[in-house]
C-alpha positions in Angstrom: 32.2 -36.5 -12.1 32.9 -33.1 -11.1 30.0 -30.8 -11.2 29.9 -27.5 -12.9 31.2 -24.6 -10.5 30.3 -20.7 -11.4 31.0 -17.0 -9.6 29.1 -15.3 -8.0 30.1 -11.8 -6.7 26.9 -10.2 -5.8 26.3 -11.6 -2.3 23.1 -10.9 0.0 24.3 -8.7 2.9 22.2 -10.7 5.7 19.2 -12.6 6.0 15.5 -12.1 5.3 12.5 -13.6 4.7 13.5 -15.0 1.6 17.1 -15.1 2.5 18.7 -17.4 4.8 22.9 -18.1 5.3 23.9 -21.9 6.4 27.5 -22.4 7.5 28.9 -25.7 6.8 31.7 -25.9 9.9 34.4 -29.2 10.2 32.2 -31.0 11.8 29.6 -31.6 8.4 26.7 -29.5 7.8 23.6 -31.8 9.4 21.5 -33.3 6.8 17.8 -32.0 8.3 19.1 -28.8 8.8 18.7 -28.2 5.4 16.2 -29.9 4.9 14.0 -28.1 7.3 15.0 -25.3 6.3 14.0 -25.3 2.3 10.8 -26.7 4.4 10.1 -23.5 6.3 11.3 -21.2 3.3 8.4 -22.7 1.0 6.1 -23.2 3.0 5.9 -19.1 3.4 6.8 -16.9 0.3 9.8 -19.3 -1.3 13.5 -17.1 -1.6 16.9 -18.9 -1.7 19.7 -20.3 0.8 23.5 -20.5 0.8 25.0 -23.1 1.9 29.0 -22.0 2.8 27.5 -19.1 5.0 28.4 -17.8 8.0 25.2 -15.8 10.2 26.5 -12.1 9.6 26.8 -13.1 5.5 30.9 -13.7 5.7 32.1 -16.9 3.5 33.6 -20.0 5.0 32.6 -22.0 1.4 31.7 -25.8 1.3 32.8 -28.4 3.6 30.0 -31.1 3.3 30.2 -33.6 0.2 27.0 -34.1 0.1 26.2 -30.9 -0.6 29.7 -29.3 -3.3 26.7 -31.6 -5.7 23.9 -29.1 -6.9 22.3 -32.5 -8.4 23.1 -34.6 -5.4 21.7 -31.8 -3.1 18.4 -31.4 -5.0 18.2 -35.3 -5.6 18.2 -35.5 -1.7 15.7 -32.3 -0.8 13.1 -34.0 -3.1 13.6 -37.6 -1.5 13.5 -36.2 2.3 10.0 -33.8 2.0 6.5 -34.6 1.6 5.2 -33.9 -0.9 9.0 -33.2 -2.9 10.1 -29.9 -3.2 11.6 -29.0 -5.9 15.3 -27.0 -5.7 16.9 -25.9 -8.3 20.6 -26.2 -7.2 23.9 -24.6 -8.6 27.9 -24.3 -7.4 29.4 -21.3 -7.2 32.5 -19.1 -6.5 32.7 -16.9 -3.6 35.5 -15.0 -2.0 39.2 -16.7 -2.1 37.3 -18.9 -4.4 35.7 -20.6 -1.4 32.4 -23.0 -2.8 28.9 -21.7 -1.8 25.9 -24.3 -3.0 22.8 -21.5 -3.7 19.1 -23.4 -3.7 16.2 -21.9 -4.7 13.6 -22.7 -3.3 10.2 -22.4 -5.5 7.2 -21.5 -3.1 4.7 -24.5 -2.5 0.7 -24.4 -3.4 -0.2 -26.1 -0.6 1.3 -28.0 2.8 5.0 -29.3 2.5 6.0 -31.2 5.6 9.9 -32.9 6.1 9.9 -36.8 5.9 9.5 -37.8 9.1 6.5 -35.5 9.6 7.9 -31.7 10.8 6.3 -28.6 8.9 7.4 -25.9 9.6 7.1 -22.4 8.7 9.4 -19.4 8.2 8.6 -16.1 9.4 9.8 -12.4 11.0 9.8 -12.1 14.2 8.8 -9.0 16.2 12.3 -8.0 15.4 11.7 -8.1 11.7 14.7 -11.1 11.9 13.4 -14.1 10.3 12.9 -17.8 12.0 11.6 -21.4 11.0 9.7 -22.3 13.3 6.4 -25.3 13.4 3.5 -24.1 11.2 1.4 -26.4 14.0 -2.1 -28.1 13.4 -4.8 -24.9 14.0 -2.5 -22.5 11.7 -2.8 -25.5 8.5 -6.3 -23.7 7.1 -5.1 -20.1 7.8 -2.0 -20.6 6.0 -4.0 -22.7 2.6 -6.1 -19.4 2.4 -3.5 -16.8 2.9 -2.4 -19.3 -0.4 -5.7 -19.3 -2.3 -6.1 -22.9 -1.8 -8.9 -23.2 1.1 -11.9 -19.9 1.5 -12.6 -20.5 5.3 -15.8 -18.0 5.0 -17.0 -20.6 2.5 -16.9 -23.6 4.7 -19.5 -24.5 7.2 -18.7 -25.2 11.0 -19.4 -28.1 13.3 -23.0 -27.8 15.0 -24.2 -25.1 13.8 -27.6 -24.7 12.4 -30.3 -23.0 10.0 -31.3 -21.9 12.5 -28.3 -19.8 14.2 -29.0 -16.4 11.6 -30.9 -14.3 12.5 -33.9 -12.7 11.2 -33.6 -9.4 11.7 -29.6 -9.0 10.1 -31.8 -10.5 7.5 -33.8 -7.3 6.5 -30.4 -5.6 7.4 -29.2 -7.5 4.2 -32.0 -6.2 2.4 -31.6 -2.5 3.5 -28.3 -2.1 2.7 -28.8 -3.5 -0.6 -31.0 -0.9 -0.9 -28.7 2.3 0.4 -25.3 0.6 -1.2 -26.7 0.3 -4.6 -26.3 -3.4 -4.8 -27.6 -6.1 -6.8 -31.4 -5.6 -7.1 -32.5 -8.4 -8.2 -31.4 -9.7 -5.2 -33.7 -7.8 -2.8 -36.7 -9.7 -4.3 -35.4 -13.1 -3.7 -37.5 -15.2 -0.9 -35.1 -15.3 2.4 -33.9 -19.3 1.9 -33.4 -18.5 -2.0 -31.8 -14.8 -1.3 -29.5 -17.3 1.4 -28.8 -19.4 -1.6 -27.9 -16.8 -3.7 -25.8 -14.7 -1.5 -23.7 -17.7 -0.8 -24.8 -17.8 3.3 -26.2 -21.3 3.2 -24.9 -24.8 2.3 -27.7 -27.3 0.9 -26.7 -31.0 3.7 -28.6 -34.7 3.7 -29.7 -32.6 6.8 -31.1 -29.3 5.1 -29.3 -26.4 4.7 -26.3 -24.8 7.3 -24.9 -21.7 7.1 -22.2 -21.2 5.8 -18.4 -19.6 7.9 -20.2 -16.2 5.7 -23.2 -16.5 6.3 -22.7 -16.7 10.4 -20.7 -13.9 9.8 -22.8 -11.2 7.5 -26.6 -12.6 9.2 -25.8 -15.0 11.8 -27.4 -14.4 15.9 -24.7 -13.5 18.2 -25.2 -15.9 20.3 -24.1 -18.7 18.1 -21.6 -16.5 16.1 -19.8 -16.2 19.8 -20.8 -19.8 20.9 -19.1 -21.2 16.7 -16.5 -17.9 16.1 -15.3 -16.6 19.3 -12.9 -13.0 18.3 -14.0 -12.4 15.2 -15.9 -8.9 16.6 -14.0 -5.3 16.4 -13.0 -3.7 18.4 -13.6 1.0 18.3 -10.8 3.0 20.5 -10.5 6.5 21.2 -7.1 7.9 22.5 -5.9 11.3 23.3 -2.2 11.1 24.2 -2.7 8.7 27.6 -6.1 8.5 28.2 -8.5 6.0 27.3 -11.5 8.6 25.7 -13.4 5.8 24.4 -13.5 1.5 24.6 -16.4 -0.2 23.3 -16.4 -4.0 21.6 -18.8 -4.0 18.1 -19.9 -7.4 18.2 -20.8 -9.1 14.8 -23.1 -9.6 12.7 -20.6 -7.4 10.1 -23.3 -5.6 8.6 -24.5 -4.4 12.2 -20.7 -3.6 13.2 -19.6 -2.2 9.7 -22.7 0.4 10.7 -21.6 1.0 14.6 -17.8 1.8 13.7 -19.1 4.2 10.8 -21.8 6.0 12.9 -18.8 6.3 15.8 -16.1 7.3 12.7 -18.8 9.8 11.7 -19.0 11.5 15.5 -15.9 12.2 15.1 -14.1 13.0 11.9 -14.7 17.0 11.8 -15.1 18.8 8.3 -13.9 22.2 7.4 -16.2 23.6 4.0 -14.7 25.7 1.1 -16.2 26.9 -1.9 -16.0 25.8 -5.4 -17.4 27.5 -8.6 -19.9 28.8 -6.3 -21.0 25.2 -4.4 -19.7 24.8 -0.6 -17.9 21.9 -0.8 -17.0 19.7 2.6 -13.4 18.4 2.9 -13.3 15.9 5.9 -10.1 14.7 8.2 -10.5 12.2 7.2 -11.6 10.7 3.7 -15.4 7.9 4.9 -15.1 7.2 1.8 -10.7 5.5 2.7 -12.3 4.1 5.9 -15.3 2.3 4.2 -12.7 1.2 2.1 -10.0 0.5 4.7 -13.1 -1.4 6.8 -14.3 -3.4 4.9 -11.0 -4.8 3.6 -10.7 -5.6 7.3 -13.3 -8.1 7.1 -13.0 -9.6 4.4 -9.3 -10.1 4.1 -8.5 -11.1 8.0 -7.9 -14.6 9.2 -10.9 -15.9 11.0 -9.3 -18.8 11.8 -7.6 -16.3 14.4 -8.8 -15.5 18.1 -8.6 -11.7 17.3 -10.7 -9.0 16.6 -10.7 -6.3 14.4 -9.0 -2.8 16.2 -10.2 0.6 15.1 -8.5 3.8 16.9 -9.5 6.8 17.1 -5.8 8.9 18.5 -4.3 12.3 18.3 -2.1 12.2 14.9 -4.4 10.0 13.5 -6.6 6.6 12.2 -5.8 3.4 12.9 -7.7 0.5 11.5 -5.7 -3.3 12.4 -7.3 -7.0 11.3 -5.8 -10.2 12.2 -3.5 -12.1 9.6 -1.0 -10.4 7.5 -0.6 -10.0 3.6 -2.3 -12.6 1.8 0.2 -14.7 -0.7 1.9 -12.2 -3.3 1.2 -9.0 -1.7 3.8 -7.0 -0.5 4.3 -4.1 1.2 6.2 -2.9 -2.7 3.0 -4.2 -5.0 0.3 -3.1 -3.5 -0.5 -0.8 -5.3 0.0 -3.5 -8.6 -0.7 -7.1 -7.6 -4.1 -8.4 -8.6 -6.5 -8.9 -6.4 -6.7 -12.2 -3.8 -9.0 -12.0 -1.2 -8.0 -14.5 2.0 -12.2 -14.6 2.4 -12.9 -14.7 -1.5 -17.4 -15.4 -0.4 -17.0 -12.9 1.8 -15.2 -10.4 -0.7 -18.1 -11.8 -3.3 -21.1 -10.3 -0.6 -20.0 -7.7 0.6 -19.5 -6.6 -3.4 -22.9 -8.1 -4.0 -24.7 -5.6 -1.3 -22.8 -2.7 -3.2 -20.0 -2.8 0.0 -16.7 -3.3 -1.8 -15.1 -1.6 -4.4 -17.0 -4.4 -7.9 -14.1 -3.7 -9.3 -11.7 -5.0 -6.5 -9.2 -2.4 -6.4 -10.6 -0.5 -3.1 -7.6 -0.3 -2.4 -7.3 2.6 -5.0 -10.6 4.5 -3.5 -8.1 4.3 0.3 -5.3 5.9 -1.3 -7.0 8.3 -3.8 -9.0 9.5 -0.1 -5.9 11.0 1.0 -4.5 12.0 -2.1 -6.9 14.1 -4.0 -6.7 16.3 -0.5 -3.1 17.1 -0.3 -2.1 14.3 2.1 0.1 11.7 3.0 -0.4 8.0 1.7 -2.6 6.0 4.2 0.5 4.5 5.1 0.9 0.3 5.9 4.4 0.0 7.2 3.6 -1.2 9.8 2.1 -4.3 9.3 3.4 -8.3 9.6 2.9 -11.6 8.8 0.6 -11.4 12.0 -1.4 -8.2 11.6 -2.4 -6.3 8.7 -2.6 -2.5 10.0 -3.1 0.6 7.8 -3.0 4.0 10.0 -4.5 7.5 7.6 -1.6 10.8 9.1 -3.9 13.9 10.5 -2.9 16.1 8.6 -4.8 19.5 7.6 -5.6 19.1 3.9 -4.1 21.3 0.9 -6.8 23.0 -0.1 -5.7 24.6 -3.0 -3.9 21.4 -4.3 -7.9 19.5 -3.5 -9.4 23.1 -6.0 -6.6 21.8 -8.7 -7.6 18.5 -9.0 -11.5 19.8 -9.0 -10.4 22.0 -11.5 -8.4 19.0 -13.7 -11.3 17.3 -13.5 -13.4 18.6 -14.6 -11.0 19.8 -18.0 -10.1 15.6 -18.6 -14.7 15.5 -17.8 -13.9 12.1 -15.8 -12.0 10.9 -12.2 -8.2 11.0 -12.3 -6.8 8.5 -12.0 -5.1 7.6 -8.3 -1.8 6.7 -10.4 -2.3 10.4 -11.3 -2.8 11.1 -7.5 -0.2 9.8 -6.4 2.5 11.4 -8.7 1.1 15.1 -8.1 1.3 13.8 -4.4 5.3 12.3 -4.5 5.7 16.5 -6.1 3.9 18.1 -3.7 6.8 17.0 -0.9 9.0 16.7 -2.7 9.5 19.5 -4.7 11.4 18.0 -7.8 11.6 15.2 -8.7 14.0 13.5 -11.9 11.5 10.6 -13.1 13.5 8.0 -10.9 13.6 9.9 -7.6 9.2 9.7 -8.8 9.0 5.8 -9.2 10.6 5.5 -5.8 8.4 8.0 -4.4 5.2 5.9 -5.0 6.4 2.6 -5.6 5.0 1.8 -8.9 6.6 0.2 -12.0 8.3 2.9 -14.9 6.2 1.6 -17.8 3.3 2.4 -16.1 4.5 5.9 -14.7 5.6 7.1 -17.6 1.9 7.5 -19.1 0.3 9.4 -17.0 3.3 11.8 -16.6 3.5 12.2 -19.7 -0.2 13.2 -20.1 0.0 15.1 -16.4 2.9 17.0 -18.8 0.5 17.8 -21.5 -2.8 19.2 -19.4 -0.6 21.3 -17.1 -0.2 20.0 -14.1 3.2 18.8 -14.5 6.4 21.3 -15.6 9.5 20.2 -16.9 12.8 21.7 -15.5 15.2 20.7 -17.7 15.7 18.1 -21.5 16.9 15.3 -21.9 17.5 12.2 -19.5 18.4 15.3 -16.7 14.6 16.2 -16.7 13.3 17.5 -14.0 10.0 17.3 -13.3 7.6 20.3 -10.3 4.3 21.3 -9.9 2.5 23.6 -13.3 2.4 26.8 -12.4 -1.3 27.1 -12.0 -0.7 25.2 -8.9 1.3 27.8 -7.3 0.1 30.9 -9.1 -3.6 30.7 -7.1 -1.3 31.2 -3.6 0.9 33.9 -4.5 4.0 31.3 -4.8 5.6 32.4 -8.0 8.9 33.0 -6.4 8.7 29.5 -5.6 7.8 28.5 -8.6 10.2 30.2 -10.8 13.4 29.3 -7.9 12.5 25.3 -8.7 12.0 25.3 -12.2 15.1 26.9 -12.2 18.1 24.6 -14.2 22.2 25.3 -14.7 21.9 27.0 -17.8 19.1 29.7 -16.6 20.3 32.7 -16.0 19.9 34.8 -13.0 18.6 37.4 -15.5 16.3 35.0 -17.0 14.6 34.1 -14.1 13.5 37.3 -13.2 11.7 37.8 -16.6 10.4 34.0 -15.9 9.0 35.7 -12.9 7.8 38.4 -14.2 6.2 36.5 -17.0 4.1 35.2 -14.4 2.9 37.6 -11.6 4.0 41.0 -14.7 5.8 42.8 -12.0 8.4 42.3 -9.7 10.0 44.6 -7.0 14.1 44.4 -5.8 12.3 42.7 -2.9 11.3 39.7 -4.8 14.0 40.0 -6.4 16.6 39.3 -3.2 13.9 36.9 -2.4 13.7 34.4 -6.3 17.8 34.5 -6.0 18.5 34.5 -2.4 20.3 38.0 -2.7 21.3 41.5 -1.7 19.7 44.1 -2.2 22.8 45.2 -4.0 23.1 42.7 -6.3 19.6 42.6 -6.5 19.4 46.2 -7.5 22.3 45.8 -10.6 20.1 42.6 -12.5 17.3 44.8 -12.9 19.3 47.6 -14.0 21.0 45.7 -16.8 17.4 44.3 -18.4 16.2 48.0 -18.0 18.9 49.0 -19.2 18.5 46.7 -22.5 15.1 47.3 -23.1 13.5 43.8 -21.4 11.7 46.5 -18.6 9.9 49.3 -17.9 10.5 50.7 -14.0 7.5 52.4 -12.4 7.8 54.2 -9.4 10.9 55.8 -8.0 13.9 54.5 -5.1 13.2 51.4 -3.0 9.5 51.7 -4.2 10.7 51.0 -7.5 7.9 48.1 -9.5 9.7 46.7 -12.8 7.0 45.8 -16.0 8.3 43.5 -18.8 7.9 45.9 -21.7 5.5 44.7 -24.9 8.6 45.9 -27.3 11.6 46.9 -26.7 11.9 49.9 -24.4 14.3 52.6 -24.9 16.1 53.0 -21.2 
């Protein structure tokens, strides 16, 4: 029976982690090549394989009989993968009616091999181009943790015992509960009961044995080195090419956390401002954001990788890097919206119960809030890869007036501003003027989630619209510009195609009270003579009243029509 053939007009331009091209030469496309591509893709994020397209994206068409029949192709792939991968295959017509087999590969919920035992995974190389390479046995635990099928931190390690736990670190744990307002009931438990309640140990036939999380949290340093080599952290302070500090910070994690926090605070300069008679310190980097990012690094890192967490102070920012890429389902695009899913669930739960981590699991919100509330750029995760997650906090001056505006707004609404509203305001702080689609693109948040926040900010007077209908654009309100004496910039930004020069001048007077000829020149970008003519026209129309002589004249609005 001849297979159904559909048409395809929108082919991808190049390969990616989830897109792969396979050419079909005259000699034929080997079966194993397709099967291995499917296995590599299902063991990663899933995706689409196009048979009949060259590596450069040009269409060559399918020639091999097996890949001309989508039903036969899907059946062959299922019978040659273990466990069977159920792909969806469609034969489509591309340019010049050349046939292309489109194979949709699902993401696996386990580890898949070819029928002859090859285990592969699709990855991005350093240059961001994709490749399919072996998934080695030592990576199996990492992969299962990544997709939520295994919690490495809840496992017990061979040759470990209860004696590997440190009484002094357990005492520190109790102090953390008090300091960070963790679960108070935990403080009242005896040592063994506390260990059991937190999952630091597991009952076995030979007695209590520490879990990986238990070793990480309250293990003896020598035991951690023996059982979890490379699981510590390193702190560096760089100035240009000079290394001002380069220190190894060994686990257990609570003492490591304190050590890194102390080094952070020692280098984190502050500026004081006064708001409503209260002195407020504005740090170079938010301690809250640093703390949450550090918690994420310890909770979400891959402890099967022999590498350490890195905290690095540099001239242009602060950088935190943790081994292991994002957990499955998390990408740069959905970082702010995806449901929290820790790689080490038990360890993350311990951090929450101690009061160290955000209890809702939305620590990422606090990380972004810590920068945005001061009018600084968002933390940058763009240098993350499949091997590590890296967040960079850019070093730049705080926008004091923006911060004061946020404080006033929070007092107005009697609650904390949402991180999504901060992202909207931040995008307009840097871009000055954006359409709704521009805000969606700048924040990388779904339109349906942003709409309510944008409307609320307009209603509450933090945003203004410059036009109506489909062409509506948004700017920060006059409240922000007025406190900085930047009314001219605000009026210029609020201009739309229908607004005449005279109306812009009147709007500036409404915001500022008076204008001079120089103000009009700056507002409209015109010369002195043109500015004078506009002011004279408004004066003659009875809308402005002139005060002073010649070039020193100022103009103010008339309360009622003036007699010129």
